[in-house]
N, C-alpha and C positions, 0 to 999 in steps of 0.2 A: 074823651078819650080811656080807656078803661087800662089798672094799671097792669093786665097781662101784658094789654098790647105795648104800654111804655116799656115794660120790660123787657120785649121782645124786639123793639126799636132798639132799645142802649144796648143788645147784647147783639145787636144787627152792628150798632156803629163802633163798638169795642173789636168787636172782628175784622169789618173794613179795615180800621186803624192799624190794627197789628200787621195785618196781610201789604197793606201801603210802607209799612216800617220794615217788614223784612222786603219788600224790593226796594227800596230805596238804598238798602245796608246793601243789597247782593252788587246794586248798580258800582254804589262806589267800592265797594272792596275788589269788585272781581279784578279791574283794572290792575291793581295791585298785587295781589295775589298769583296773579297769571292762571294755566293749567296745568296745576303738578303733575297730571299722568301724561295730558298727553305732549306735552312739551318736556318730558323727559331727556333732553339731547343728550345724545354716547355717540357721538362719529361727529367731526368738522375735518374741511381740508380747504385750503386754496387754490382754485386751479391756473391755469398760466395765464389766464384772460382779467385775475384777478379778483373772480368773485368768490364769495365766500360760500361752501354748501353746508347744511347744520341734518344731522339724519338725526329723528325724532321716534319712539317707541310707538306712536298711535297716530300722528301728524302729517304723517308721510316727510318731504323734502322740504327744507327752504332753501332757497337762493338769497344772498344777501348780494346788492350792486351799490357800490361805496358810492358810484358816481352819483346814482340818484338819490343815494340813500333808501331804497325801498328790499321790502324783502317778497320774492316773489314764493308762493306754496304751492306744491305740487303733491297730488294722492292721486289714488285711485282712477279718481274720471278724467287725467293724462294720462294714463298709461300705467303705473307700477302695479304690478302684481297683489299690494299689498300696501296697509299705511304703516305696518311694524318694518324698521328700517333701522339694520344692524351695523353697516359702516356704507361709506363713500368713497370712492378711490378714481383717481386720474391716472389713464397708462399714458405712453409717449407719445400716441398719437394725438390727445388730446381729449379721448373720450373717456365718459366717465361711466364708471361702473359700481350698480348699486345693488347690494348686498341684503335680502328680504326674507322672511322665514318661509316663505314661497319661491326662492329661490332667485335668481342673477336676472340682471336684467341692464341694458345698457343705455344712457343718454347720448343723441349724436346730434348735433346741428348740421342740418343742409345746407347750412351759409354761416361762415365765420359769424357775422352777426344777424341771424335768425333765429330764431326758438328753436330750439331741438325737440325730439320726439324720443321717445321709450322703447326700447326696441328688446322684445321678450327673449334673453339667450339661453337658458335653458332651468328646467323646474328637477326640482327632487328626485322626479318620477323618472327624466330623461336619459338616455344613453350619457357613453362617454363624464362626467363624474358625478352622478347621482346620487347626493348627498347635500345634505343638509348644511348650506357654506356660509360662513360667520364673516369672511374676512377676504383677502385678495391682494396680492404682491404680484410686481413685475419685474424681473430681474434683469440683468445685465444685456444677455444674453437675447434678450424677448419671449423669456418664456413666464408662462401665470402660472402660480402658484395659490390657490384657493384651498386654506382652510377652513376645517370643516369640524361642527359638533358632533365625535362621534365616531368619527372616518377615518382621521389622521387626517391628512393634506392629498390631494390631486392636482398635479402640475401637467398642465398643457404645454406643448412643445407645438410650435404652428412647421406646420409645411414649410420648407425653405422658397418653394415655389411660387408660396402662395404671399396673400397679404398679410401682415403682422397683427396678429391676434386672431379674433375670427371672420369669417366671411358673413355675406348676408344672401344665401341663395336655398336653403330650405324651409318646409315647410312650417317648423318653428322660426323662420325670419334670421338662424343665422347656421350656418352648417361648419360643423368641424373638420377642418383639412388636416389637421397635423396629430399629436400621437397624445395622449392621456394616460399617465401613472400616477396610480393609486400606491402611496405610502402611508402606513401604521405600526404598531408598537412591534409587530412581527420584522418591519425595517429597523426599527433601533430607536424609532421613539418614545417616550416615556410615557405618552398619555396618547389617545386619539380626539383630544378633544384639544383644539387650536385654537388660543386665544391672541397671538397676535408675530407678526413677522417680520425680519429684517435683514436685506443684505449691507453689509456695511462696506468698506472701500475696499477692502481688499476681494472682496465677491464672496465673501465667506454667507453663508445662510441660516441666521439664528432661528431658532423658534420656541416662542412662549406657551408653557402648555395648561391646564387645568389637571390638579392633580396629577403634576408629572415634573414640573422643573423647568428646565432650556436643554435643548438639542439642538445640533449642527451640523448640518449638510454637509457627507462628506464624497466630493466628486468623484475620487480616486475609488472608491469601494458600490457607491451609487444607494449609500444608507447613510442612515443619521448616527451622529454619536452624542452619546449624555455627556454633557458638560457639568460638572462636578464643581460647585459652585458654595465655599459656606454659608454665604449669605441668601441664599435662594430659596422662595418658600414655595410652598407646593402650587401655589395660582400665580403666573407672571402675567400684566396685566395688559403691560406695554415695553417695545424697545426699541430705544433711540441711540444713532452713532452723534456725539458730540464733535465739534469743530477741531477737538484734538488728537481725533479717533479711539475713545472712550467710549466705552458698552454700558450705557442704562437700563440696570432693569428695575420696571415696578413693579413690587410683591405687594400684592393685595392682604398680606398679612402683616408682614415684616418689613414692613420702610423700604429701601431702596437697594442694589444692587450695582456698583460699580465697577467694571472691569477694565484695566489699565493695561492693555497688551505689549506698552513699549515703558511700561514701568520698571527701574532697574535701580532704585534708589531709595531712601528711607527721610528727602526730602518732603514738605508739605506737615500740615498742623491736622490731618484729619485724625482725628481720638481713637477710630475702629483699622487705622493702618494697616494692613499685616506687613509680618516680615518684609523684608528687602529680597528682589528678585523678581528676574520679568515676569508681566503678565499674571497682574496681584488683583483679587478682588480686594473691594473696600465696605463696609456695610454702614449703612448711615441710618437710623431711626429719631425717633423722638427723642434723645437724649442727646444728638448732635444739633437739636433745634426744626428737626421736620414738624410740620404743624399735627401730622397725624400717620400711623403705619399702616392704615388701609391706606395705600397707593393707587387709585385707579386709573390715570392716566399723565403721560408724560412730554413736555415738549422745546425744543429749544426756541429759541428766537433770532433772530438775526444779529443782536449786540450779545451772544455767547450765554445766556441766561439762559436756564433750565427751570419750568415752571413746573409744578406736581400740583393733581387734584387727590384730594382723599375724600372717601365717603364714609361715614363712620356705621354705616351697617342699621341706623336707630334713625325714627325721624323725630324721634323729640330728644335730641343731644344740641341741636345748632347744627349737626354737618359735620365732616372729616374735616375741611379747612382746605385753602391755597395757598401755596407758598412758592417763593420765587428763591434758588439757587442761584450765586454770583460769586462764578468762581474766579474772578477778578482777588475776591478776599483773600485769596487765600496768601499767609504767612505774614497777612496784618493783625494777627491776633483776634478780630472781631468772627461774631456770626455769620456763616457761608447765607444761612436762610433769611429773608424776609417773611415774615405771614403774615397774611390778609385776614380780618375778621367781617363779622357784619358792621363793624363802625366804618370799612373800607366802602360800603356801600354797597357787599351780595350780602344778601338776605337768608340765601337758599344754599347752603356752602356743601353738600353734597355733589362735588365736582366730577364729571367726567368727562367734557373732554376740552381740551384748551388748543388754540388758532390764532394766528397772524394775520391780519389784515397787510396790502403793498404799503400802507400809509407807518406800520409798525405799530398798531392798536391789538392787542391784545384781549382778544374773545373768549367768554370763559362759558362753559355751558352745564348746566346744574340739574338736578330731580326738582326741575319746573321754573328754570327762569333761562336766560339767557344777559349776560352782563359784558362790556367794552369797558375796558380799562383806559383813562386818562389819566397819561403821565403826569403832565403838567401838576396836576393834583393830589394824584397818588391815589383815586378813589376811582370805583368802579360805577357807570353808568347804567340802569337796567333798562333792556331792552325786549325785556319781553312785552309789556303791552304793545309794541309795536309792530312785537313778530306776530304775536295774537290777533292784530287787527288787519296783520300782511303786509302792513305800510300804504295800504292803499287810500 
């Protein structure tokens, strides 16, 4: 064999070995790193049946059945208008509403135990509420409130003689039998970009905005009033009401803002509590033990603990983090916050959604992974690979 042929064979063998090593490396590390782009989890709920639903940017919608420990993935092939899901919401009737970048659809089961189907409700180009919808909420009167990206809020008031919500009779799959009302900055909103909506126990409707702050609906005037709170940032990522009636606001850039409507004293140990008086705002930041001031999501569990997710905004910083606020520590002299790090099992710490299952387990969705908290060990179990494999 000539030297030239020997060299050619050696080069081919080296190339084959390099390709083999690359393939083996990918086979071993892919299950570990998950799918950072496709599996960006940024919305989750627990439905009335106890299933967990997770919204993702490009991988559609995941449903987790705790009984079978199985994930089911729904995508465009199952009837979704797109695989980019911004949020998922369950109404009082048990219908799931899925907000996407191409409109809103509803998931409805034909029978309680049967697999459902996705019904296209309306797109951005249809009448009624023809806007880029990012979220949805339902008030105690059965009105549906659609938050949009750039067009304010759209309220749907059902026809009292019709079924609750939307019927299913027109060519698009759903007929609007009620009235749509659109609210914008001209109607008192601080911004037309809506991030979150909450109706509190007293019936007040709170709205968190991007580049606007917080507004609250005034039913007497039919307008929104700006809420002046010294601890609001320009972008509100989430609003919840805790079991004590306090309203929590997640600031993307400046920590947390807690509104105590019934506060009238100086008790408590919060270092940033404002002066005594009814209805005070409390500002909590990294200086108070918060894991990061870029708060992206907020959730109260059944024990009364409040969980906060954060995003550093940078991939190379290790993420924003996850922390838990324990109100029972009030007055004990200890820190209110427990901070979780990668040492506790979460590798990708840019957290965007938190939800609790029927067994009291906390699930955390990040930019690239899904994790479940194991209370006895105090650690998180990585479910990312199980999600990627659909659990089948």
